[in-house]
C-alpha positions, -999 to +999 in steps of 0.1 A: +271-470-508+255-478-475+231-453-461+237-438-426+202-450-415+211-486-424+243-485-404+227-468-375+200-495-374+226-523-375+247-506-348+216-504-326+212-542-328+248-548-315+255-558-279+271-530-258+306-544-260+304-546-298+291-510-300+321-500-279+344-517-304+326-500-333+330-466-316+367-472-310+372-483-347+353-452-360+372-429-337+406-443-348+396-441-385+384-405-381+416-396-362+437-410-390+418-392-417+421-359-398+458-364-392+463-371-429+444-340-439+464-319-414+497-332-427+487-324-463+477-289-452+509-285-433+530-296-463+512-270-485+517-243-459+554-251-455+560-250-492+541-217-494+562-202-466+594-215-481+588-196-513+570-166-500+590-134-506+618-151-525+615-125-553+611-095-530+645-081-540+640-088-577+618-063-594+594-078-618+588-058-650+564-063-678+583-060-711+568-038-738+539-054-755+538-057-793+512-038-813+481-059-819+471-064-854+436-052-864+413-079-874+379-079-890+351-081-865+331-113-861+293-109-866 
């Protein structure tokens, strides 16, 4: 992996028009990443909202539990 300091040093050596190209590229890349993350979050939220409350009218009951067997204690 390349360290930030190395990239910053290389960017400082670029002529102004190349720095502008680099900034445009990084901006586009960051925008795409943020949009992908936002769409993933939106999909999760939509699925949650689609299922939220679907069992509101169906009472959930816990069936009677069996009697547990008594076991020897572990020492």
